[in-house]
N, C-alpha and C positions, 0 to 999 in steps of 0.2 A: 416481530421477527428478531428483535434484539436478544431475546432470551435463548435463542438457539444459535446465535452467531458469535464466534470468537474473533475479535479483531486483532490483527498483527500489523504493526508499523515496520516496514522494511527499511532498516537503517544500516545495513551491512555493506553498502557500496564503498568503493575506494575513493570516490570524490576527486578524480584526477583533474576534471575541468574547473573545480573550485580550489585547486591547489593542494589537495590532500586533506587528511584529518576527517573529523566527523561533521559532514555537511549539515545534518539536522540540528547540530548544536550551535550553528551560526545564529547570531541575533537577528531577529526580524522585529523591528520596533524595539521594545524593551525586553522581549522574551525570546528564548530560543525558538527556532523554527519548529522544532519537534513539539514544543508546548502548544503551538497553534494547531498542529495536526491532531494531537491527542484531544484537545478541547473540542474539536469538531467530530471526531469519530467515536470517542468514548461513550457518549449518550446513546449511540446506535447499536451498542454491542453488550452482550451479557458479561463478557470479561475481555481484557485487553493485555497485550504483551508487546515487547519490542524485539525484533530480530536484528541482532548485531553480533559481530565477532570481536575478539579481544577482551580486554578487561571490562567486565560488566559494571564495575563501580562508577564509571564515568556517567552512567545513566541513573545513578541511585536517587537523584533529586526527583525523578518522576514517579518513583514508588511502584514501578511495574516490573514483572518478571522479564528477564532478558534471555532470549532463546538464541543460542549460536547455531550456525549452519551445522548440519549433521553429516555433510559431505565436504571433504577438504579441498583446499586450493581455490576458493572463491569462484565456483562455477557459474555465478550470476544469480539473478533474481529467482530462478526456479529453485535454487537451493534454499532460499529464504522461505519460499512458499511451501516446500517440502517440510522444513523445520516447523512451520506453523501447523501444517496438517498433522504431523506426527505428535505434536504437543497438545493439540486442541482437546479441551474437555467437552466441547460442544460439536454437534454434527456438521455445522457449517462454519466456514472461515471466510472473513473478508480481509484482503490485504490492501494496504495503501502505502505509498512511498513516504519517507520521512521528510521529503523536500516539496510536498504539495500542501501548502498551508491554507488553501481556500476551499477545501473539500465541501461538497454539498451536504446539507444536514439531512437529506432524505436518501443518501447514497445506498445504505443497506436495504431499505424498504424497496427502492426501485430496482435494485439488482435482483432481489428475490422475485419481484413481480415479473421482470423480464425473463428470468429463468423458467418460472412456472408457465408463463404465457407461451414460450417457445418449446417447452417440453425438453429442455436441454439440462445437462448436469451442472453447467457453469454459466456465469454471465460476467461481462466486463463493461466498464464505463466507456463512453464515447462523447466527443464534442468536436465541433468545427470540422466534421468530416474525417476525424481520426479516432481510432480506438486507442485505449490506454490499457494494454494487457496486464500490467501489474496491479491495476485497480480493479479488483475482481472478486467474485464470490466462488468459493470452491467447496466441494463435498469432501469431508474428511476421509471417506472410504476409497478415494482415488490415490491415497498416499503410496501404497505398494507399486502401483503402475507408474507413478511419477519417479519414485526412487529407481526403478528399473530403467526408465528412459534416461535419466541423468547419468546413471552408470554406463549406459551405452553411448554417451556423448551428446545427448540432446541439450541444447542451451537456449533455444528460442521458444518463448512462451506460446505464441499463437500457432506455431507449428504443432506443438504438443496438444494444445487444447482442441485444435481442429480435428483430431482423431475422434473426439468424443462429442463435439458440438458445444458451441458457446454462443449464448444470446448477447445482444448489446442493448444497453440503456443509454439513450441520447440525452445530453444536456445542451442548452443554448450557451453561446460564448458571450452573450451580452447580459448585464453590463461588463462582465469579466468572465474569463474561462475558469470554471471552478477547479479545473485540473492543471492550472498553471503550476509548473515546477521550476524551482530555482537551481539550475545546474552550474551556473557560472557567477562570478562576482557581479557582472552586469545584470543578470537576471535577478539576483538578490536585491540589487538596487531598484529594479523595476517593481519587485514585490513590495518594497518599502513604500513606493509611490502609490501603488494600488491599495495598500493597506490604509494609507492616509486619505486618499480620494474617495474610496468606497465605504469607509467605516465598517469594514468586515469584522464580524465578531462571531464566536468568542475569541 
């Protein structure tokens, strides 16, 4: 499925709880958190890009295209998903946050399987009884419908996806939650400990 799936790392958030700046560029171990995310999602995709606003040069070290939001005023993750859909060279898009460094290595395959099994156009990840709406598989051809929804004021991912149907793929939270995300300095410190204790790679 990687040959038909365009991966996009959502790195356009304002990181208020982390004190501002580019949260995915914070170090986790000896590498930026974004580098951990890319290392885990890249082998699962036909091509990969970063969704971020502002000067793209700050991501130059990663060697990936940088896609800015195509709707102004930071309307949230749906804008990043729309940018991914509209730029995708492939029929399917998987989006992942830039602050989730422990993503499962079977994410894309299992999202495709969940979507096909449920007969829905989309699928999202779930763990520990919670869904993770930004970690999801999207069809490129829903871009016009998403653009219209954002223009009409929609900001909530699961409310929009609910109109079309979205499957879920469940992962266990042991020995760690693969969708752990570091939103605060305390959570980044927790991720450091998890990295050391679990020996997670790449």
